[in-house]
C-alpha positions as CSV (number, residue, x, y, z in Angstrom):
1,M,84.1,-8.1,186.2
2,R,82.3,-4.9,185.0
3,Q,79.0,-5.4,183.6
4,G,79.9,-2.7,180.9
5,R,82.0,-5.3,179.1
6,D,79.0,-6.8,177.7
7,S,78.5,-4.0,175.3
8,D,81.8,-5.0,173.6
9,I,81.0,-4.7,169.7
10,G,82.6,-8.1,169.3
11,G,79.9,-9.9,171.4
12,Y,77.0,-9.0,169.0
13,D,75.6,-11.5,166.6
14,W,76.1,-9.7,163.2
15,I,74.3,-12.4,161.0
16,T,71.2,-11.6,163.0
17,I,71.7,-7.9,162.6
18,A,72.3,-8.2,158.9
19,L,69.2,-10.5,158.4
20,W,67.1,-7.8,160.4
21,A,68.5,-4.9,158.4
22,I,67.6,-6.6,155.0
23,L,63.9,-7.0,156.0
24,V,63.9,-3.5,157.4
25,L,65.1,-2.1,154.0
26,C,63.0,-4.5,152.0
27,G,60.0,-3.4,154.1
28,W,60.4,0.3,153.5
29,S,60.9,-0.1,150.0
30,M,57.7,-1.9,149.6
31,I,55.9,0.9,151.6
32,F,57.3,3.3,149.4
33,A,56.3,1.2,146.2
34,S,52.7,1.0,147.8
35,G,52.4,4.9,148.3
36,Y,54.2,6.2,145.4
37,L,52.0,7.4,142.2
38,D,54.2,9.4,139.9
39,E,57.1,11.9,139.9
40,D,54.5,14.7,140.2
41,S,53.0,13.6,143.5
42,F,56.4,12.9,145.1
43,T,57.8,15.4,147.3
44,S,60.4,14.0,149.8
45,L,61.3,10.7,151.3
46,Y,60.7,12.5,154.6
47,D,57.1,13.5,153.7
48,L,55.1,12.8,157.0
49,D,51.9,13.0,155.0
50,K,53.0,9.7,153.3
51,N,53.2,6.2,154.8
52,Y,56.9,5.9,153.7
53,G,57.9,9.1,155.3
54,K,56.3,8.1,158.7
55,Q,58.0,4.6,158.4
56,L,61.3,6.2,157.8
57,L,60.7,8.3,161.1
58,W,59.6,5.0,162.9
59,I,62.9,3.3,161.6
60,T,65.0,6.1,163.1
61,V,63.1,6.1,166.3
62,G,63.5,2.2,166.5
63,L,67.1,2.6,166.1
64,V,67.3,5.2,168.9
65,L,65.4,2.7,171.2
66,V,67.8,-0.2,170.3
67,G,70.7,1.9,171.3
68,I,69.1,2.9,174.5
69,I,68.6,-0.8,175.3
70,Q,72.2,-1.5,174.8
71,L,73.1,1.1,177.5
72,I,70.9,-0.4,180.1
73,E,72.2,-2.9,182.7
74,L,71.1,-6.4,181.8
75,N,69.6,-7.3,185.3
76,V,67.1,-4.4,184.9
77,Y,64.9,-6.3,182.3
78,Q,64.6,-9.7,184.3
79,T,64.3,-7.8,187.6
80,F,61.7,-5.4,186.5
81,A,59.9,-7.8,184.2
82,P,56.7,-7.5,186.4
83,V,56.9,-3.7,186.3
84,F,57.0,-3.6,182.4
85,Y,54.3,-6.3,182.3
86,G,52.0,-4.5,184.6
87,L,52.4,-1.2,182.9
88,T,51.3,-2.6,179.5
89,I,48.3,-4.4,181.2
90,L,47.2,-0.9,182.4
91,L,47.5,0.3,179.0
92,L,45.5,-2.5,177.7
93,I,42.8,-1.4,180.1
94,G,43.1,2.3,179.4
95,V,42.7,1.9,175.8
96,L,39.4,0.2,176.3
97,F,37.9,3.6,177.2
98,T,39.2,5.2,173.9
99,T,37.0,6.1,170.8
100,P,36.7,2.9,168.6
101,I,38.6,2.9,165.3
102,N,37.4,0.6,162.6
103,G,35.2,-1.1,165.4
104,A,38.0,-1.9,167.7
105,T,39.4,0.2,170.8
106,S,42.9,-0.7,170.2
107,W,44.7,2.6,169.6
108,F,45.6,5.6,171.6
109,D,45.3,8.7,169.1
110,L,48.3,10.9,169.6
111,G,47.9,13.8,167.3
112,G,48.6,12.4,163.6
113,F,50.1,9.0,165.1
114,R,48.4,6.1,166.7
115,F,49.8,3.9,169.5
116,Q,48.6,0.3,169.9
117,P,49.5,-1.1,173.5
118,S,48.9,-4.8,172.3
119,E,52.0,-4.7,170.1
120,F,54.2,-3.7,173.1
121,A,52.2,-6.2,175.4
122,K,53.8,-9.0,173.3
123,V,57.3,-7.8,174.1
124,T,56.5,-7.6,178.0
125,T,54.6,-10.7,178.0
126,C,57.7,-12.4,176.5
127,I,59.9,-10.7,179.1
128,M,57.5,-11.6,181.9
129,L,57.1,-15.4,180.9
130,S,60.9,-15.7,180.4
131,A,61.5,-14.4,183.7
132,Y,59.1,-16.5,185.4
133,L,60.3,-19.8,183.8
134,A,63.9,-19.0,184.6
135,M,62.9,-18.9,188.4
136,P,64.3,-22.0,190.4
137,T,60.8,-22.5,191.7
138,A,59.1,-22.8,188.2
139,R,58.4,-26.4,187.1
140,M,56.1,-27.1,184.3
141,Q,55.0,-30.5,185.8
142,E,53.5,-28.5,188.7
143,L,49.8,-27.4,188.3
144,R,50.8,-24.1,190.1
145,T,53.4,-23.4,187.7
146,K,51.1,-24.0,184.6
147,A,48.4,-21.9,186.2
148,I,50.7,-18.8,186.6
149,A,52.1,-19.2,183.1
150,F,48.8,-19.5,181.6
151,A,47.6,-16.4,183.5
152,I,50.6,-14.4,182.3
153,I,49.6,-15.3,178.7
154,L,45.8,-15.2,178.8
155,T,45.6,-11.8,180.8
156,P,46.5,-9.6,177.7
157,V,44.6,-12.0,175.5
158,L,41.4,-11.3,177.3
159,L,42.0,-7.6,177.3
160,V,42.8,-7.5,173.6
161,L,39.6,-9.6,172.9
162,L,37.4,-6.8,174.8
163,Q,39.1,-4.4,172.3
164,G,37.5,-6.2,169.5
165,D,40.8,-7.2,167.9
166,A,40.3,-10.9,168.0
167,G,43.1,-11.4,165.3
168,S,45.9,-10.0,167.6
169,T,45.0,-12.5,170.3
170,L,46.3,-15.5,168.1
171,V,49.9,-14.2,168.3
172,Y,49.9,-14.6,172.2
173,F,49.2,-18.2,171.6
174,A,52.9,-18.6,170.2
175,F,54.0,-18.6,173.7
176,F,52.4,-21.9,174.3
177,I,55.2,-23.2,171.9
178,L,57.6,-21.8,174.4
179,L,55.7,-23.6,177.3
180,F,56.2,-26.9,175.4
181,R,60.0,-26.2,175.3
182,A,60.0,-25.6,179.0
183,G,58.3,-28.9,179.7
184,M,54.6,-28.5,179.1
185,D,52.7,-31.8,178.8
186,A,52.5,-32.9,175.1
187,W,49.0,-34.4,175.4
188,L,47.7,-30.7,175.6
189,Y,49.1,-29.9,172.4
190,I,47.8,-33.2,170.8
191,L,44.3,-32.2,172.3
192,G,44.5,-28.7,170.8
193,F,45.4,-30.1,167.4
194,V,42.6,-32.7,167.6
195,V,40.0,-29.8,168.5
196,A,41.4,-27.6,165.6
197,A,41.1,-30.5,163.1
198,L,37.6,-31.4,164.2
199,S,36.5,-27.6,163.9
200,I,37.8,-27.3,160.4
201,A,36.3,-30.7,159.3
202,A,32.8,-29.7,160.8
203,L,32.9,-26.3,159.1
204,L,33.7,-27.8,155.7
205,Y,30.0,-29.0,155.2
206,D,26.9,-28.1,156.6
207,D,26.0,-31.6,157.3
208,T,28.4,-33.1,160.0
209,W,26.8,-36.7,160.0
210,W,29.8,-38.0,158.1
211,L,32.3,-36.7,160.7
212,I,30.3,-37.9,163.6
213,N,30.5,-41.5,161.8
214,V,34.2,-41.3,161.3
215,I,34.7,-40.4,164.8
216,L,32.6,-43.4,166.2
217,L,34.4,-45.6,163.5
218,V,37.9,-44.6,164.7
219,A,36.8,-45.3,168.2
220,N,35.5,-48.6,167.4
221,V,38.7,-49.8,165.7
222,V,40.6,-48.5,168.7
223,L,38.5,-50.7,171.0
224,I,38.7,-53.8,168.6
225,R,42.4,-53.8,169.2
226,S,41.9,-55.4,172.5
227,W,39.9,-58.4,171.1
228,R,41.3,-61.8,170.1
229,K,42.6,-61.9,166.7
230,E,39.9,-64.1,165.1
231,D,37.3,-61.5,166.4
232,I,39.1,-58.6,165.0
233,W,38.8,-59.7,161.4
234,L,34.9,-60.2,161.9
235,A,34.5,-56.8,163.5
236,A,36.7,-55.0,160.9
237,I,34.5,-56.4,158.1
238,V,31.4,-55.2,159.8
239,L,32.9,-51.9,160.3
240,E,34.2,-51.6,156.7
241,A,30.6,-52.5,155.4
242,I,29.2,-49.7,157.6
243,F,31.6,-47.2,156.4
244,T,31.1,-48.1,152.7
245,Y,27.4,-47.9,153.1
246,M,27.8,-44.6,154.7
247,L,29.9,-43.2,151.7
248,F,27.3,-44.2,149.3
249,D,24.1,-43.6,150.9
250,E,23.9,-40.4,152.8
251,S,20.2,-40.5,153.1
252,R,20.6,-43.1,156.0
253,Y,23.5,-41.2,158.0
254,L,21.2,-41.3,161.4
255,L,20.6,-45.0,161.1
256,I,24.3,-45.6,160.4
257,T,25.2,-43.2,163.4
258,I,22.9,-45.2,165.6
259,A,24.5,-48.4,164.6
260,N,28.2,-47.0,165.2
261,G,26.9,-45.9,168.6
262,L,25.6,-49.2,169.5
263,I,28.9,-51.0,168.4
264,L,30.7,-48.5,170.4
265,V,28.6,-49.2,173.6
266,I,29.0,-53.1,173.0
267,L,32.5,-52.9,172.6
268,A,32.9,-51.0,175.8
269,L,30.7,-53.4,177.6
270,F,32.7,-56.3,176.2
271,N,35.9,-55.1,177.9
272,I,34.3,-54.8,181.4
273,G,36.2,-57.1,183.6
274,E,39.2,-57.2,181.4
275,K,42.5,-55.4,182.3
276,K,42.1,-52.6,179.7
277,W,38.5,-51.7,180.6
278,E,39.6,-48.3,182.0
279,N,41.2,-47.5,178.6
280,S,37.8,-48.6,176.9
281,F,35.9,-46.3,179.1
282,F,38.3,-43.5,178.4
283,V,37.9,-43.9,174.6
284,S,34.1,-44.1,174.6
285,I,33.9,-40.8,176.7
286,L,36.6,-39.2,174.5
287,A,34.5,-40.3,171.3
288,M,31.2,-38.8,172.8
289,A,33.0,-35.7,173.6
290,A,34.2,-35.3,170.0
291,V,30.8,-36.2,168.6
292,L,29.1,-33.5,170.6
293,F,31.8,-30.9,170.0
294,S,31.7,-31.6,166.3
295,S,28.0,-31.4,166.3
296,S,28.0,-28.0,167.9
297,V,30.5,-26.2,165.7
298,N,28.6,-25.0,162.9
299,Y,25.8,-23.9,165.4
300,I,28.6,-21.9,167.4
301,V,29.8,-20.3,164.0
302,N,26.4,-19.5,162.7
303,N,24.7,-18.2,165.8
304,L,27.3,-17.2,168.4
305,I,30.1,-15.8,166.1
306,G,28.7,-12.9,164.0
307,G,29.8,-10.1,161.7
308,H,33.3,-10.0,160.1
309,R,34.7,-12.9,162.1
310,Q,32.2,-15.2,160.8
311,E,32.8,-13.9,157.2
312,R,36.6,-14.4,157.6
313,I,35.8,-18.1,158.4
314,W,33.6,-18.7,155.4
315,V,36.2,-16.8,153.2
316,W,38.8,-19.2,154.1
317,L,36.8,-22.6,154.3
318,R,33.8,-22.0,152.3
319,P,34.4,-19.1,149.8
320,E,31.2,-20.2,147.6
321,K,29.1,-18.9,150.6
322,C,30.7,-15.3,150.3
323,H,29.8,-12.6,147.9
324,P,32.7,-11.9,145.5
325,L,32.6,-8.0,146.2
326,G,32.2,-8.6,149.9
327,P,34.7,-10.1,152.3
328,L,36.2,-12.4,149.5
329,Y,37.2,-9.4,147.6
330,N,40.3,-8.7,149.7
331,V,41.8,-12.3,149.5
332,E,40.9,-12.6,145.8
333,Q,42.6,-9.3,144.7
334,S,45.5,-10.3,146.9
335,K,46.1,-13.4,145.2
336,F,45.5,-11.8,141.6
337,A,48.3,-9.3,142.6
338,I,50.7,-12.0,143.6
339,G,50.0,-14.1,140.8
340,S,50.4,-11.2,138.3
341,G,54.1,-10.9,139.3
342,G,55.1,-14.1,137.6
343,W,58.6,-15.4,138.1
344,V,60.5,-12.2,138.4
345,G,57.8,-9.5,139.0
346,K,56.8,-6.3,137.1
347,G,59.6,-4.3,138.5
348,F,60.1,-1.8,141.3
349,L,57.4,0.9,141.3
350,Q,55.8,-0.9,138.4
351,G,53.0,-2.8,140.0
352,E,49.6,-1.8,138.6
353,R,47.4,-3.2,141.3
354,T,49.6,-1.7,144.0
355,K,49.3,1.8,142.4
356,L,45.7,1.5,141.8
357,D,45.0,0.3,145.4
358,Y,43.0,-2.7,144.3
359,V,43.8,-4.3,147.7
360,P,42.7,-2.6,150.8
361,E,45.4,-2.1,153.7
362,Q,47.9,-2.5,151.0
363,S,50.8,-1.2,152.9
364,T,50.0,-2.9,156.1
365,D,48.1,-6.3,156.5
366,F,48.4,-7.1,152.7
367,I,52.0,-5.7,152.1
368,F,53.2,-9.1,150.9
369,C,51.0,-9.0,147.8
370,T,53.1,-5.9,146.9
371,V,56.1,-7.9,147.1
372,G,54.7,-10.5,144.9
373,E,53.5,-8.3,142.2
374,E,56.8,-6.3,141.8
375,W,59.4,-8.9,142.8
376,G,57.6,-11.9,141.7
377,F,58.0,-15.5,142.7
378,L,61.8,-14.9,143.3
379,G,61.1,-11.8,145.4
380,T,58.6,-13.6,147.8
381,T,60.7,-16.6,148.1
382,F,63.7,-14.3,149.1
383,I,61.7,-12.6,151.9
384,I,60.4,-16.0,153.2
385,L,63.9,-17.5,153.0
386,V,65.2,-14.3,155.0
387,F,62.7,-14.6,157.5
388,F,63.2,-18.5,157.9
389,S,67.1,-17.7,158.3
390,L,66.4,-15.2,160.9
391,I,64.2,-17.4,162.8
392,L,66.8,-20.4,162.6
393,R,69.5,-18.0,163.8
394,I,67.5,-17.0,166.7
395,L,66.9,-20.6,167.8
396,F,70.6,-21.1,167.5
397,I,71.1,-17.9,169.7
398,A,68.7,-19.6,172.3
399,Q,70.7,-22.9,172.3
400,R,73.9,-21.2,173.1
401,Q,72.8,-19.4,176.2
402,R,73.9,-20.2,179.6
403,S,71.2,-17.8,181.1
404,L,67.8,-19.5,181.3
405,F,66.1,-16.1,181.1
406,T,68.0,-15.3,177.7
407,K,67.1,-18.7,176.4
408,Y,63.4,-18.6,177.0
409,Y,63.4,-15.0,175.9
410,A,65.2,-16.0,172.5
411,L,62.6,-18.8,172.1
412,G,59.8,-16.5,172.7
413,V,61.1,-14.1,169.9
414,A,61.4,-16.8,167.5
415,C,57.8,-18.1,168.3
416,I,56.5,-14.5,167.8
417,L,58.1,-14.1,164.5
418,F,56.9,-17.4,163.3
419,F,53.4,-16.8,164.1
420,H,53.4,-13.4,162.4
421,V,55.1,-14.5,159.3
422,F,52.9,-17.7,158.9
423,I,49.7,-16.0,159.6
424,N,50.4,-13.0,157.5
425,V,51.8,-14.7,154.5
426,G,49.0,-17.5,154.9
427,M,46.3,-14.9,154.8
428,T,47.3,-13.0,151.7
429,T,47.6,-16.2,149.9
430,G,44.3,-17.6,151.4
431,L,45.9,-20.5,153.3
432,V,44.6,-19.1,156.7
433,P,41.7,-16.8,157.4
434,V,42.3,-13.1,157.1
435,I,43.2,-12.1,160.6
436,G,44.9,-8.7,160.3
437,I,48.3,-8.8,161.8
438,P,51.3,-7.1,160.3
439,L,54.4,-8.8,158.5
440,P,57.4,-8.2,160.8
441,F,59.7,-5.3,159.7
442,I,57.8,-5.2,156.3
443,S,54.2,-3.9,157.0
444,Y,53.7,-0.2,157.7
445,G,53.0,0.8,161.2
446,G,54.9,2.6,164.1
447,S,53.8,0.5,166.9
448,S,54.6,-2.8,165.0
449,L,58.0,-1.8,164.0
450,L,59.0,-0.4,167.3
451,S,57.8,-3.4,169.3
452,F,59.9,-5.8,167.0
453,S,62.8,-3.4,167.2
454,I,62.7,-3.7,171.1
455,L,62.3,-7.5,170.8
456,M,65.4,-7.7,168.7
457,G,67.3,-5.0,170.3
458,L,66.9,-6.7,173.7
459,L,67.8,-10.2,172.2
460,L,71.2,-8.8,170.8
461,K,71.8,-7.0,174.2
462,L,71.1,-10.3,176.1
463,D,73.2,-12.6,173.8
464,S,76.2,-10.1,173.7
465,N,76.5,-10.9,177.4
466,R,76.4,-14.7,177.0
467,L,80.1,-15.2,177.7
468,F,79.9,-13.4,181.0
469,V,77.2,-15.6,182.4
470,F,78.2,-18.5,184.7
471,R,76.0,-21.5,185.0
């Protein structure tokens, strides 16, 4: 059967195409709104001196790239995945030697346009990781497979970090969701969640004695479970008394911590000789590690993480520590813009804060506040629902695949989209730190739009061939 038959128009998922087109059109209209001032300043939709003119050009180029992808034989993508991946790694290395822009060496300056390799590295990393996981020798239960998969993900992460663009690196961690689907051990994700929770809890207050005591109390309660029933009640009463005293007498945190630590040691020693003493030892070590980690988080943030990265953390967790005209300004103005839209918004091209450029990066990282001001709550809900529908549709596409490569690739695309949407919408509403990543298909930016166009174009190409793949 000829390979060319997979380009039959009936094989494409038109629901995905429709959702994608809606987002692109909404994105361009918002970029136009953020750059439009009045009729006198408006010249043409194709004015390349304006962001909306450039974005229209990138949309056209993106459609051309999607068309070219449909003409290439399918086996090329999986076979030459290491080549594509290697080329973007070379670009990530090369961009380190360019002139910094806004403190980061992330762009190649090509005349009036900028090219950001890290955006395309997400595409090739997704292809490379999918191709590797689809190999018969790849088994996530084996250490070798884990090591190679981690190397595929972390290599671009380290190179992007060297560029000074720490925010973009977080998106690459979306691939760890794909690894979980491929069979990665669940305890690694539980550990990651616990580390993140401890970090946030430690940063919420300058004094972390309360968190240390909570950790020790939890460990003690876990160890008590191995006691006899009559002893459990007595120990529970003692721990409850310590916990209550801790809440109402902060001046004696050190003494309470020592008491909790001694109880932990006694409980661990009590279980020596019992069948479950190994678990007691493990719980004790884990509790001590958590205590040491929690105690060091504030020091790390205050002394080892400097500049705008530290400011972004405090804007998110401790806004009272930030100057209102400093790093807190962007988030506050974004919230005001979104809130000013009310239920139905002020109307297209009627956003006052959008026109007056109150929010920096109005057409890129903070484009969502333009949606909120002009389209209101209903408009922002509509955009989120379209994204949600698109991600669900891609997950549906992944589940119906016969090819493991296509299945993993589709899951990777869904993970990337989810991370971008969650982080971008979250940072404009103050739910997550300001990281500085675009909203897919909505934010202005050629590299971002083209990379997502390639992601979607290849997904549609692979999915259209599903009926011609034999297990």
